[in-house]
C-alpha positions, 0 to 999 in steps of 0.5 A: 785478660777478661774473656768476652762473650765471643771468646767464650763462644769460641772456647765452647765451640772448640770443646764441642768439636774436640768431643765430637771429632777428637782433633780441632783445626781452625777450619773446623771452627770456621765450619761449625760457627759459620765465621770467616777464616780471618775472624777465626784466625784472629780469635784463635790468636787472641785465645792463644796469647791469653793462654786459653789454647795452644796451636801445634805445628800442624794447626791443631788447636788444644784447650789449655787447662785454663781454656778447658775450665772456662769452656766447661763452665760455659758449656755446663751453663748452656746445658743447664739453661736449655734444660730448664727452658725445655722443662717449662715448655720452650721449644728445643731449638728456641731453648738452645738459642736462648741458652746461648745468649743467657749463658754469658750473662747469668750469675754463678749464684743463679746457675747454682740455684737452677742446678740445685732446683733441677737436682731436687726434682730428680 
């Protein structure tokens, strides 16, 4: 299954919430993303079917290895893009919003070049 932008956003959100709270349930995702309960329920079901997440009997969502790898990749892209935008003078809020859009379409080659550029600056 090819993961679309919305699926990537859900995985990234689950990762962020897990880091922040330790445990994640659908209601946490609803509140964090501002989506409806049915939308989140459907998305979690699709992610579960594609082996990106598991859901236990109490409703706690856990990223599988496959899901965690994808979520980490998207989250890393987000951080790198936001950082470079802020370094060139973009306001933090705008940089964060733009990074959220760009992270889903930027190539691995471009991200790697940006990372290399940032490392050479440090």
